[in-house]
N, C-alpha and C positions, 0 to 999 in steps of 0.2 A: 399275323398277329393273333394272340389269343387273350381274351378279356376274361378275367376270373373275378367274381364279385360274391362277397358273403356278407350278410347283415347290413346291406344298405337300402334305405328306403323300405319297400316292401319286400325285397329280394333276400331270401334266406339263402340260396345259392344259385350260381349260375356259371357255366364255363362255355364261352361262345368264341367260335372262329370268326375272325374278321380278316378275311383276305381277298375281298371281292365285293360281292353282294350278300348281305345277310338279311333274311326276312324273319321277323318275329310276329307271330299271331297268337291269339288268344282272346278269351273274353274280357269285358270291361273289368277294371280294377284288379288286373293280375300282374301288374308291375312292368308291363311293355315299355311304357313312356320312361321308367326309371332308368332302363338300360341306355337309352338315348341321352338322358340328362347326365348320367355318369360318364359316358363317352365324351360328351361336349365339354363337361367341366374339366376332366381330365386333361384333354388336348389343349384347351384354351387357358388353363391356370399355368401350365407348365411351359408351353411354347413361347419362346423368346423371352424367357423370364429374366435374363441377364439385362437386356435394355430396359425392361420396365423397372428393375431394381435401380439401375443407373439414373434414370429419370427421377425416381422417387427420391434417391440420396441427393440429388441437386435441388430438389424441392425443398427438402428438409434442411439443407444447408442455408438456403435463402432464408427460409423461416427463422433459422438461428441469428442470422446477421440482422434481420428485421427486429427481433427481440432485443438486441443489444445496440440498435443504432435507430436513426430516424428514417422513415420510409423513404423520404425525399432523397437521402443519400444512397439507398441501397442499390438503384440501378447503376449509378456510377461505380460502385464497390464491385458490384457483380461483373460489369463489363471489363474491369481490370484484372479480377482473379479467376475468371472463369477458366482459361486454359490451365492454371495451376491445379485448380480443384478437380478438373477432368482428369488429370494425371493421377491425383490420389484415388479418384473413383475407380480407375482403371486397375489400380493394384489389389493385390490379395489382402483381405483384411488383416494378415499377421505381419504385412510388410509396410504398414501405415505407421509413421513416427510422429508424435505429438511435437517434436522439436521443429520437423518441417512445416507442420501446420502453423505454429507460432511464427515461424519465419515468414510465411506467406502473409499472415494477418499483420504483423508488424509492419512489413512493407507497403501494404496496400490500405489497410483500414484505420481510420481515425475514430478508434473506440477505447474507452477507459478500461473496462474489464475485459482486456484481451485473454486473459488466462482462462476465465469462465468459458467465453466463447470457444477458445481452442478445445478445452476439454469436452464441451458438447459435441463440436464437429467431430473430434476423435472418436466419441462413442457411436456417432452415426456411421462413420467410415469403417469402424471395427466390428460392427454387428455382423455376425456370420450369415452368409447368403442362405445357407441351408435352413438357418432358422427362420429367416424372412420368408423363404419360399415357402416352407410348411405352414406359416401362419396365413400366407396369401392363398394357398391351396384351401385351407380351411374356410376362410372367409368366402372364396369363390363358390364351393360347394355348399355353403350354408345359404347363400343368397339364391342360388339356382333352386335348391330344394326348399327354400322358405323356413329355413331353420330346422328341418326334419331330416337330416342326412341319415341319423339313427332313430328309428322309430321306436315307440314303447313295445311294440311286439317283440323287439329284439332285446328287450331288457338291457343287462350290463354287457352283452357280448360285444367283442370288438369288430369294427366294421373293417372289412379288407377289400382293397381294389388292387389286383395285380394284373399287369401287363407283360405279356411274354413275347419277346422278339427272337429273331435269329441270333443275334449278338448279345442278348443279355434280358434281364428282368427288372421291372420297376414295380415298387410296392408301395402302397399308401395305406397305413393303419389309422383308423379313426377312433378316437376316444370321445368322451362327452364334449369336451371343450377344446379339443386340439387334434392335430394330426402329424404324422411323422412320414416323411418320404425317404425311401431307400432308392436310389436312381443309378441304375447302371447304363442307361440309353438315353441320350439327349432326344428331347421332342423337338422337331423342327416343322412340323405341319400344323395347320390350322384345322379346326372343325366348324362346319356351318349347319345350322339347325333350323329346319323349316317344318312349321307345324300349324301355321296360321296365315292363310293368304291375305287377311285383312290387314297385316302390318304394312303392306305395300302403300296403304293410305298415308303413312307417316313419313314417306318420302316427299309428301307435299305438305306436311305440317312441320311446325318450328322444332328445332332439336331440342330445346328446352322442355317443350310439352312431351316429347317422346321419351326423354329421360325420366320424366316424373310418372308416366302412365305405363310404359313397357316393362316387361321383365328383362332380366339380361338374356334369356333365350330368344325373346322376340326382337330386341335390339340389335342382336348379333349380326344378322343379315342385312338390316337396314342400314346400320352404322357402316358395314363394309361397302355397301354401294355407294353411300353418299361420301365416304372417305375417298374411294377412288375417283369420284367426279371432283371433288374438291382438289384433289392432288393434280388432276388433269387440267382443271381450270387454271391453276397456279403455274403450271408447268405442262406444256403439251407433250413433252418427252416422257412424262411420268407413266411407268407401266407399259411403255410402248412395245418393248420385246415381248412382255407377256401377252399383250393384246394381240400382237401380229401372230405369235405362236398359237394362241387360243383359235383365231380366226382360221387358221389352217385345218385346225382339229374339228372346228364346229360346222362345217359346211353341211354334212349330212343331218346333223342334230338340228340345226336352225331350219333346215328344209322341212324336217318332221314337225318341229314346233309351230311353223307356220301354216300348218293344216288346221291348227286351231287358232293361234295367235296370228292371224293372217294380215294384220297392219303393220305398222311401224311405230317404234316409240320415238317420240321427239321431246326436247326441252325448251321451254319458253319461260323467260324471266324466272329461272331457277325452278319451275315447276315440271313435272313429268306429264305427258300426254300421250294418248293411244290415237294414232291417227288410221282411221279405217278407210282411207282414200278420200272421203267427203268431209268428215268431221274431226275435230280434236277433242277427244274425250278425256277430262281430268281422271288420273288413275283412281281417284276416289269414287268416282261414278262408274267404274268398270263392274261387269258381273262378276260374282265370285270365282267362276271358272276362269275368266280371262285374268283375274288378279293372280291365280296360282301360276298361269304361264308368263305373265309379266314379271313376277318375283324371280323365277328362275333365269328367264331371258336377261334380266338386269344383273344378276351375279355372274353369269357367263360374259356378259359385255364388259364388265368391270375390270377384267383381266386379273382379278384377285385369286380365282380358283387355280390351284397349281396341282401339277401331277403329284399323286399320292396323298393328297389332302383328304379329309374325312367329311362325308355329307350324310347328315341325319334327317330323315323324312318321316315324321310322326303322321301316320294315317294320311298320306297325300291325296288318296282318292276321294276324301270325304265329301268335297265340294264339287266333284266332276261327274258329268254325264257319262255313262258306260263308254261311249266312243272316244271321249277325251280321256278316259282312264286308260286306253289303249295307247294313245299317243303319248302320255305321260310316262307310261311304263316302258315303253320302248326308248324314249328319250333318256331314261335312267340307266338303262342297259347300255346304250351307246356311250354315255357319259362316262360309265365305269370303264369301258373298253378304251376309249380314246385318252383318258386322263389317269389311268390306273389308279381310281379312287377307291378309298374304302367307304362303301355306302351301307348304311343301316337303315332298314325299313320296318315299320311297324303297320299292320293293316288288319282290318276286319272283313274285307270284301274278297271273296272267293274269286270274283271277276277279275280284280287286280292282280290277286296272286297267280292266277292262271296266265295272266297277260305277262308277268315277269318271267314265268316258267317258259313259256313259249318264245319270248323275244330272246331270253338267254340262250336257248337253244339255237335261234336263228343266227345270232350273232357270235356264235362259238364262246359263251361265257359260262356254260353249265359246270365247268371245272371250278369255278370261283363262287359257286352259289350255294349257300348254306340256309337250311331252315330250322326254325326253333319254335316251341310251342310254350306259351306260359301258362302256369296252372297254379291255383291256390292250394295251400295245404289246409289240414284241419286246425292248425294254429293261427290261421289267418295271414300267413306269410306267403311268399310265392317261390316257385322253382321254376327254372327254365330247362326244358328237355329238348335235345336235338332230335330232330325228326327227319333230317335229310335222307331222302330214300324212302320215307314212310310218310308221304303226304297226305295219305287217307285219314291219318290221325287228326291233321288239321281241317281237311274237309269235313269230316264227320262232325266236328264242333260247329263249324260255319253253317252247315245245312240242318242241323238238328231243329232250329226254330221253324224252318220251313216245313220239316216232316211234321212238327206237332200242329202246325196250322192245317195241314193236310188231314190230320186225323180229327181235328175239330169240324172239318167240313164233312166228314163222314158221319 
């Protein structure tokens, strides 16, 4: 896959290959995180959109019925007509017939103004899915970018996100208050974003608190872990095939992770603890480094990570001792190899960068490893330059502060 970005956030232009492990380096405030946010928002706003729309249409129909009826009767009505309206929702918007809706309402609902209710439901069912999807994408990106998908630096220029696959191209055009999607390739994979190990604390905090405090980026990984656990608590067969398949792939990776995360995770009374062989330590009381490993370990244990999914790691080395940076780097390379993931990494660390390079060679991943350098322009925007095969450009940037410090000593 190739990701092309123009005039989004700080990014003036970027053409990035995403066919394995992609590493983006650069100074602070050069737009590195913008790439990760674009990738995250793109996949998660479009993936499985049909089921999201179906659920929302059902909710809207329920609200319509409540508007024209008493809440006490609504549950009875909905249990009666659920199957009929499910069949409507599954139809193409052009195939919905208001007479059929009237028929269902007349058969089941004791409501005086049935014509108005039928008309409202008809409008819901005939709303074009492509319009709903475009609106949802715009809201999703706006949320992730805190209302600044297009920044002032870009002026009136149109924001463009283009993803090029082997079998087609998808394009999103962003204007000031809306966007438009042209889609040739369905998106069937999820994206997971890890940039803050402290979010693991919220596995042991109330969901309501998490919803009010955490951003969409931070909630993503924690909600995934919690959802998998809730599904398993409700049905022990939930995700069982994925979990077993993952365990077959995870042997070497888990052995590697346990060099740092050498205890085990346990759950007691709905809370997560790290057992070091002697004590049960609440996840909220773990060191920051252990939180980093706990987070990725729980994602793997959830069974939610699938082959060809997208994993975005924003400065994963920032809270890790150099020895643990090596472990984390090798784990990333092995994850890509075993799951054929698309992995995007941003980093400031020459130590971590070199570790990715060394372990990619060790595990035969060099062919799917690409490097980019983020740079600011004179206009205050950013461009992303490919430097695969020219890593000296990155290392020069990373080591220049050390050289300046050495000069001060002289």
